All heavy atoms as a GROMACS GRO file, in nm:
protein
  364
    1MET      N    1   7.372   5.349 -13.236
    1MET     CA    2   7.244   5.378 -13.164
    1MET      C    3   7.181   5.489 -13.242
    1MET      O    4   7.057   5.488 -13.271
    1MET     CB    5   7.279   5.406 -13.021
    1MET     CG    6   7.159   5.439 -12.938
    1MET     SD    7   7.092   5.292 -12.878
    1MET     CE    8   6.961   5.353 -12.783
    2SER      N    9   7.252   5.600 -13.267
    2SER     CA   10   7.187   5.716 -13.330
    2SER      C   11   7.140   5.678 -13.464
    2SER      O   12   7.039   5.737 -13.524
    2SER     CB   13   7.276   5.831 -13.318
    2SER     OG   14   7.384   5.801 -13.403
    3GLU      N   15   7.218   5.595 -13.535
    3GLU     CA   16   7.190   5.560 -13.679
    3GLU      C   17   7.050   5.483 -13.677
    3GLU      O   18   6.966   5.504 -13.768
    3GLU     CB   19   7.295   5.475 -13.740
    3GLU     CG   20   7.417   5.547 -13.768
    3GLU     CD   21   7.530   5.459 -13.818
    3GLU    OE1   22   7.497   5.343 -13.839
    3GLU    OE2   23   7.646   5.499 -13.833
    4THR      N   24   7.025   5.391 -13.582
    4THR     CA   25   6.904   5.320 -13.588
    4THR      C   26   6.787   5.415 -13.554
    4THR      O   27   6.675   5.405 -13.612
    4THR     CB   28   6.908   5.212 -13.476
    4THR    OG1   29   7.031   5.144 -13.491
    4THR    CG2   30   6.792   5.128 -13.484
    5LYS      N   31   6.808   5.506 -13.464
    5LYS     CA   32   6.704   5.603 -13.431
    5LYS      C   33   6.662   5.695 -13.553
    5LYS      O   34   6.555   5.707 -13.581
    5LYS     CB   35   6.747   5.692 -13.315
    5LYS     CG   36   6.673   5.682 -13.194
    5LYS     CD   37   6.715   5.780 -13.085
    5LYS     CE   38   6.627   5.774 -12.963
    5LYS     NZ   39   6.661   5.874 -12.867
    6SER      N   40   6.759   5.748 -13.630
    6SER     CA   41   6.731   5.834 -13.737
    6SER      C   42   6.672   5.753 -13.847
    6SER      O   43   6.578   5.800 -13.924
    6SER     CB   44   6.858   5.898 -13.783
    6SER     OG   45   6.966   5.802 -13.831
    7ALA      N   46   6.717   5.634 -13.866
    7ALA     CA   47   6.657   5.546 -13.971
    7ALA      C   48   6.505   5.509 -13.941
    7ALA      O   49   6.424   5.514 -14.023
    7ALA     CB   50   6.740   5.421 -13.989
    8GLY      N   51   6.484   5.483 -13.806
    8GLY     CA   52   6.345   5.458 -13.772
    8GLY      C   53   6.259   5.572 -13.784
    8GLY      O   54   6.139   5.568 -13.841
    9SER      N   55   6.298   5.689 -13.746
    9SER     CA   56   6.223   5.819 -13.761
    9SER      C   57   6.208   5.856 -13.902
    9SER      O   58   6.099   5.902 -13.945
    9SER     CB   59   6.289   5.927 -13.682
    9SER     OG   60   6.403   5.961 -13.731
   10ALA      N   61   6.306   5.826 -13.999
   10ALA     CA   62   6.295   5.854 -14.123
   10ALA      C   63   6.192   5.762 -14.186
   10ALA      O   64   6.111   5.803 -14.284
   10ALA     CB   65   6.422   5.840 -14.202
   11GLY      N   66   6.185   5.642 -14.144
   11GLY     CA   67   6.076   5.549 -14.199
   11GLY      C   68   5.940   5.596 -14.158
   11GLY      O   69   5.846   5.586 -14.237
   12VAL      N   70   5.923   5.646 -14.037
   12VAL     CA   71   5.802   5.694 -13.989
   12VAL      C   72   5.754   5.806 -14.065
   12VAL      O   73   5.637   5.820 -14.109
   12VAL     CB   74   5.796   5.720 -13.842
   12VAL    CG1   75   5.679   5.794 -13.794
   12VAL    CG2   76   5.828   5.589 -13.758
   13VAL      N   77   5.853   5.898 -14.095
   13VAL     CA   78   5.820   6.020 -14.166
   13VAL      C   79   5.783   5.976 -14.310
   13VAL      O   80   5.693   6.033 -14.363
   13VAL     CB   81   5.937   6.124 -14.164
   13VAL    CG1   82   5.927   6.234 -14.268
   13VAL    CG2   83   5.969   6.178 -14.030
   14ALA      N   84   5.855   5.888 -14.371
   14ALA     CA   85   5.816   5.846 -14.502
   14ALA      C   86   5.672   5.791 -14.509
   14ALA      O   87   5.606   5.813 -14.610
   14ALA     CB   88   5.914   5.742 -14.552
   15VAL      N   89   5.641   5.709 -14.407
   15VAL     CA   90   5.503   5.649 -14.409
   15VAL      C   91   5.406   5.757 -14.401
   15VAL      O   92   5.296   5.752 -14.464
   15VAL     CB   93   5.495   5.548 -14.298
   15VAL    CG1   94   5.352   5.507 -14.292
   15VAL    CG2   95   5.579   5.425 -14.331
   16LEU      N   96   5.424   5.859 -14.320
   16LEU     CA   97   5.332   5.964 -14.290
   16LEU      C   98   5.311   6.046 -14.415
   16LEU      O   99   5.210   6.082 -14.445
   16LEU     CB  100   5.378   6.059 -14.175
   16LEU     CG  101   5.362   5.996 -14.040
   16LEU    CD1  102   5.419   6.080 -13.929
   16LEU    CD2  103   5.214   5.966 -14.008
   17VAL      N  104   5.427   6.069 -14.484
   17VAL     CA  105   5.427   6.158 -14.612
   17VAL      C  106   5.343   6.073 -14.715
   17VAL      O  107   5.257   6.130 -14.790
   17VAL     CB  108   5.565   6.181 -14.669
   17VAL    CG1  109   5.562   6.244 -14.806
   17VAL    CG2  110   5.646   6.282 -14.567
   18ILE      N  111   5.366   5.946 -14.733
   18ILE     CA  112   5.286   5.873 -14.827
   18ILE      C  113   5.134   5.873 -14.781
   18ILE      O  114   5.049   5.885 -14.875
   18ILE     CB  115   5.343   5.732 -14.830
   18ILE    CG1  116   5.485   5.722 -14.895
   18ILE    CG2  117   5.252   5.640 -14.905
   18ILE    CD1  118   5.556   5.590 -14.882
   19PHE      N  119   5.108   5.868 -14.658
   19PHE     CA  120   4.963   5.852 -14.621
   19PHE      C  121   4.901   5.991 -14.646
   19PHE      O  122   4.787   5.995 -14.709
   19PHE     CB  123   4.956   5.832 -14.465
   19PHE     CG  124   4.824   5.834 -14.414
   19PHE    CD1  125   4.743   5.721 -14.436
   19PHE    CD2  126   4.768   5.942 -14.335
   19PHE    CE1  127   4.605   5.716 -14.387
   19PHE    CE2  128   4.642   5.940 -14.291
   19PHE     CZ  129   4.567   5.821 -14.319
   20VAL      N  130   4.972   6.108 -14.624
   20VAL     CA  131   4.918   6.238 -14.658
   20VAL      C  132   4.898   6.247 -14.802
   20VAL      O  133   4.801   6.310 -14.849
   20VAL     CB  134   5.012   6.347 -14.602
   20VAL    CG1  135   4.973   6.489 -14.658
   20VAL    CG2  136   5.013   6.345 -14.449
   21ILE      N  137   4.991   6.202 -14.890
   21ILE     CA  138   4.967   6.224 -15.031
   21ILE      C  139   4.844   6.131 -15.081
   21ILE      O  140   4.768   6.177 -15.165
   21ILE     CB  141   5.100   6.161 -15.104
   21ILE    CG1  142   5.209   6.270 -15.084
   21ILE    CG2  143   5.072   6.151 -15.244
   21ILE    CD1  144   5.346   6.217 -15.133
   22LEU      N  145   4.831   6.014 -15.020
   22LEU     CA  146   4.714   5.935 -15.047
   22LEU      C  147   4.580   6.004 -15.019
   22LEU      O  148   4.492   5.996 -15.086
   22LEU     CB  149   4.722   5.806 -14.997
   22LEU     CG  150   4.836   5.705 -15.046
   22LEU    CD1  151   4.835   5.576 -14.968
   22LEU    CD2  152   4.795   5.670 -15.201
   23VAL      N  153   4.578   6.067 -14.896
   23VAL     CA  154   4.460   6.148 -14.860
   23VAL      C  155   4.434   6.255 -14.944
   23VAL      O  156   4.326   6.283 -14.991
   23VAL     CB  157   4.479   6.189 -14.716
   23VAL    CG1  158   4.375   6.294 -14.670
   23VAL    CG2  159   4.481   6.072 -14.612
   24ILE      N  160   4.546   6.330 -14.984
   24ILE     CA  161   4.514   6.441 -15.077
   24ILE      C  162   4.467   6.386 -15.212
   24ILE      O  163   4.376   6.452 -15.273
   24ILE     CB  164   4.643   6.522 -15.093
   24ILE    CG1  165   4.680   6.593 -14.968
   24ILE    CG2  166   4.638   6.624 -15.212
   24ILE    CD1  167   4.822   6.666 -14.971
   25VAL      N  168   4.514   6.275 -15.272
   25VAL     CA  169   4.475   6.231 -15.395
   25VAL      C  170   4.325   6.187 -15.377
   25VAL      O  171   4.246   6.210 -15.474
   25VAL     CB  172   4.561   6.115 -15.440
   25VAL    CG1  173   4.506   6.040 -15.553
   25VAL    CG2  174   4.702   6.159 -15.476
   26ALA      N  175   4.293   6.114 -15.280
   26ALA     CA  176   4.150   6.075 -15.250
   26ALA      C  177   4.061   6.194 -15.245
   26ALA      O  178   3.943   6.190 -15.300
   26ALA     CB  179   4.151   5.989 -15.117
   27LEU      N  180   4.100   6.308 -15.180
   27LEU     CA  181   4.016   6.428 -15.176
   27LEU      C  182   4.005   6.484 -15.316
   27LEU      O  183   3.886   6.535 -15.348
   27LEU     CB  184   4.087   6.527 -15.082
   27LEU     CG  185   4.072   6.498 -14.938
   27LEU    CD1  186   4.149   6.609 -14.850
   27LEU    CD2  187   3.926   6.495 -14.896
   28PHE      N  188   4.100   6.485 -15.407
   28PHE     CA  189   4.093   6.531 -15.531
   28PHE      C  190   3.989   6.448 -15.618
   28PHE      O  191   3.913   6.498 -15.686
   28PHE     CB  192   4.220   6.549 -15.602
   28PHE     CG  193   4.289   6.672 -15.585
   28PHE    CD1  194   4.408   6.677 -15.511
   28PHE    CD2  195   4.240   6.794 -15.627
   28PHE    CE1  196   4.476   6.795 -15.487
   28PHE    CE2  197   4.304   6.913 -15.609
   28PHE     CZ  198   4.428   6.915 -15.530
   29MET      N  199   4.004   6.313 -15.585
   29MET     CA  200   3.919   6.225 -15.672
   29MET      C  201   3.774   6.225 -15.626
   29MET      O  202   3.677   6.250 -15.702
   29MET     CB  203   3.968   6.088 -15.666
   29MET     CG  204   4.094   6.055 -15.726
   29MET     SD  205   4.156   5.893 -15.712
   29MET     CE  206   4.036   5.791 -15.783
   30PHE      N  207   3.748   6.217 -15.498
   30PHE     CA  208   3.616   6.212 -15.444
   30PHE      C  209   3.568   6.338 -15.394
   30PHE      O  210   3.444   6.360 -15.402
   30PHE     CB  211   3.604   6.118 -15.323
   30PHE     CG  212   3.646   5.975 -15.362
   30PHE    CD1  213   3.761   5.921 -15.317
   30PHE    CD2  214   3.569   5.887 -15.446
   30PHE    CE1  215   3.805   5.793 -15.352
   30PHE    CE2  216   3.609   5.770 -15.477
   30PHE     CZ  217   3.720   5.713 -15.432
   31GLY      N  218   3.644   6.435 -15.359
   31GLY     CA  219   3.592   6.565 -15.320
   31GLY      C  220   3.543   6.656 -15.441
   31GLY      O  221   3.442   6.727 -15.419
   32GLY      N  222   3.599   6.616 -15.551
   32GLY     CA  223   3.557   6.690 -15.668
   32GLY      C  224   3.402   6.656 -15.703
   32GLY      O  225   3.323   6.727 -15.749
   33ARG      N  226   3.370   6.531 -15.674
   33ARG     CA  227   3.234   6.477 -15.701
   33ARG      C  228   3.138   6.530 -15.588
   33ARG      O  229   3.029   6.552 -15.606
   33ARG     CB  230   3.227   6.327 -15.702
   33ARG     CG  231   3.321   6.275 -15.815
   33ARG     CD  232   3.312   6.120 -15.814
   33ARG     NE  233   3.397   6.062 -15.914
   33ARG     CZ  234   3.445   5.950 -15.924
   33ARG    NH1  235   3.414   5.859 -15.835
   33ARG    NH2  236   3.539   5.905 -16.016
   34LEU      N  237   3.189   6.541 -15.469
   34LEU     CA  238   3.108   6.563 -15.351
   34LEU      C  239   3.077   6.717 -15.341
   34LEU      O  240   2.966   6.771 -15.323
   34LEU     CB  241   3.162   6.522 -15.227
   34LEU     CG  242   3.169   6.367 -15.197
   34LEU    CD1  243   3.250   6.338 -15.073
   34LEU    CD2  244   3.034   6.312 -15.202
   35PHE      N  245   3.181   6.800 -15.358
   35PHE     CA  246   3.173   6.945 -15.343
   35PHE      C  247   3.174   7.027 -15.470
   35PHE      O  248   3.143   7.140 -15.470
   35PHE     CB  249   3.292   6.993 -15.246
   35PHE     CG  250   3.292   6.913 -15.125
   35PHE    CD1  251   3.401   6.832 -15.090
   35PHE    CD2  252   3.194   6.929 -15.032
   35PHE    CE1  253   3.399   6.770 -14.973
   35PHE    CE2  254   3.192   6.862 -14.911
   35PHE     CZ  255   3.290   6.777 -14.880
   36GLY      N  256   3.216   6.962 -15.583
   36GLY     CA  257   3.232   7.038 -15.702
   36GLY      C  258   3.089   7.027 -15.778
   36GLY      O  259   2.992   7.030 -15.723
   37GLU      N  260   3.109   7.039 -15.918
   37GLU     CA  261   2.985   7.030 -15.994
   37GLU      C  262   2.920   6.890 -15.983
   37GLU      O  263   2.986   6.794 -16.002
   37GLU     CB  264   3.024   7.057 -16.140
   37GLU     CG  265   3.083   7.201 -16.163
   37GLU     CD  266   3.127   7.209 -16.302
   37GLU    OE1  267   3.094   7.138 -16.390
   37GLU    OE2  268   3.179   7.331 -16.336
   38ARG      N  269   2.804   6.893 -15.963
   38ARG     CA  270   2.714   6.765 -15.956
   38ARG      C  271   2.673   6.721 -16.095
   38ARG      O  272   2.591   6.788 -16.141
   38ARG     CB  273   2.609   6.775 -15.854
   38ARG     CG  274   2.646   6.797 -15.712
   38ARG     CD  275   2.538   6.813 -15.623
   38ARG     NE  276   2.582   6.856 -15.487
   38ARG     CZ  277   2.567   6.777 -15.380
   38ARG    NH1  278   2.506   6.654 -15.394
   38ARG    NH2  279   2.605   6.814 -15.267
   39LYS      N  280   2.732   6.610 -16.143
   39LYS     CA  281   2.700   6.579 -16.272
   39LYS      C  282   2.602   6.449 -16.264
   39LYS      O  283   2.567   6.383 -16.368
   39LYS     CB  284   2.823   6.535 -16.348
   39LYS     CG  285   2.908   6.656 -16.369
   39LYS     CD  286   3.046   6.627 -16.447
   39LYS     CE  287   3.124   6.732 -16.474
   39LYS     NZ  288   3.249   6.701 -16.537
   40GLY      N  289   2.555   6.416 -16.155
   40GLY     CA  290   2.473   6.308 -16.131
   40GLY      C  291   2.327   6.333 -16.157
   40GLY      O  292   2.297   6.435 -16.210
   41VAL      N  293   2.246   6.247 -16.111
   41VAL     CA  294   2.092   6.270 -16.131
   41VAL      C  295   2.047   6.362 -16.028
   41VAL      O  296   2.081   6.356 -15.909
   41VAL     CB  297   2.029   6.126 -16.114
   41VAL    CG1  298   1.873   6.151 -16.134
   41VAL    CG2  299   2.083   6.029 -16.221
   42ASP      N  300   1.977   6.461 -16.069
   42ASP     CA  301   1.918   6.553 -15.972
   42ASP      C  302   1.784   6.497 -15.913
   42ASP      O  303   1.684   6.477 -15.986
   42ASP     CB  304   1.880   6.687 -16.042
   42ASP     CG  305   1.829   6.794 -15.958
   42ASP    OD1  306   1.854   6.771 -15.829
   42ASP    OD2  307   1.770   6.901 -16.001
   43VAL      N  308   1.790   6.468 -15.785
   43VAL     CA  309   1.679   6.396 -15.723
   43VAL      C  310   1.590   6.512 -15.655
   43VAL      O  311   1.637   6.583 -15.570
   43VAL     CB  312   1.724   6.303 -15.616
   43VAL    CG1  313   1.606   6.243 -15.540
   43VAL    CG2  314   1.811   6.198 -15.683
   44ASN      N  315   1.471   6.523 -15.709
   44ASN     CA  316   1.372   6.631 -15.650
   44ASN      C  317   1.257   6.547 -15.604
   44ASN      O  318   1.171   6.493 -15.684
   44ASN     CB  319   1.337   6.726 -15.753
   44ASN     CG  320   1.262   6.841 -15.701
   44ASN    OD1  321   1.245   6.843 -15.578
   44ASN    ND2  322   1.218   6.928 -15.779
   45ILE      N  323   1.251   6.526 -15.469
   45ILE     CA  324   1.138   6.447 -15.405
   45ILE      C  325   1.028   6.534 -15.368
   45ILE      O  326   1.038   6.623 -15.291
   45ILE     CB  327   1.190   6.372 -15.285
   45ILE    CG1  328   1.308   6.282 -15.323
   45ILE    CG2  329   1.081   6.288 -15.217
   45ILE    CD1  330   1.378   6.216 -15.208
   46THR      N  331   0.912   6.522 -15.442
   46THR     CA  332   0.801   6.596 -15.400
   46THR      C  333   0.675   6.512 -15.395
   46THR      O  334   0.669   6.402 -15.472
   46THR     CB  335   0.768   6.706 -15.509
   46THR    OG1  336   0.758   6.651 -15.638
   46THR    CG2  337   0.878   6.807 -15.509
   47ALA      N  338   0.577   6.535 -15.321
   47ALA     CA  339   0.454   6.450 -15.316
   47ALA      C  340   0.362   6.476 -15.440
   47ALA      O  341   0.347   6.602 -15.472
   47ALA     CB  342   0.379   6.480 -15.186
   48PRO      N  343   0.327   6.379 -15.517
   48PRO     CA  344   0.246   6.397 -15.624
   48PRO      C  345   0.103   6.457 -15.592
   48PRO      O  346   0.047   6.424 -15.491
   48PRO     CB  347   0.226   6.258 -15.678
   48PRO     CG  348   0.258   6.163 -15.572
   48PRO     CD  349   0.347   6.240 -15.475
   49SER      N  350   0.055   6.553 -15.664
   49SER     CA  351  -0.064   6.614 -15.637
   49SER      C  352  -0.177   6.533 -15.698
   49SER      O  353  -0.162   6.486 -15.805
   49SER     CB  354  -0.070   6.757 -15.693
   49SER     OG  355  -0.056   6.750 -15.838
   50LYS      N  356  -0.285   6.515 -15.620
   50LYS     CA  357  -0.390   6.428 -15.662
   50LYS      C  358  -0.507   6.512 -15.709
   50LYS      O  359  -0.536   6.616 -15.647
   50LYS     CB  360  -0.436   6.339 -15.553
   50LYS     CG  361  -0.335   6.238 -15.520
   50LYS     CD  362  -0.389   6.132 -15.420
   50LYS     CE  363  -0.275   6.020 -15.395
   50LYS     NZ  364  -0.316   5.926 -15.305
   0.00000   0.00000   0.00000
């Protein structure tokens, strides 16, 4: 009984750890683009003067 419980909780912990690692990797990949240096096109919207 206790072996099944510990194995089940170990599986849940393993899934949570993998999920957290994936979130951290995603933040490094996309967060660098969102919050870091912007290397994209600088959009400056102004009304043309007539």
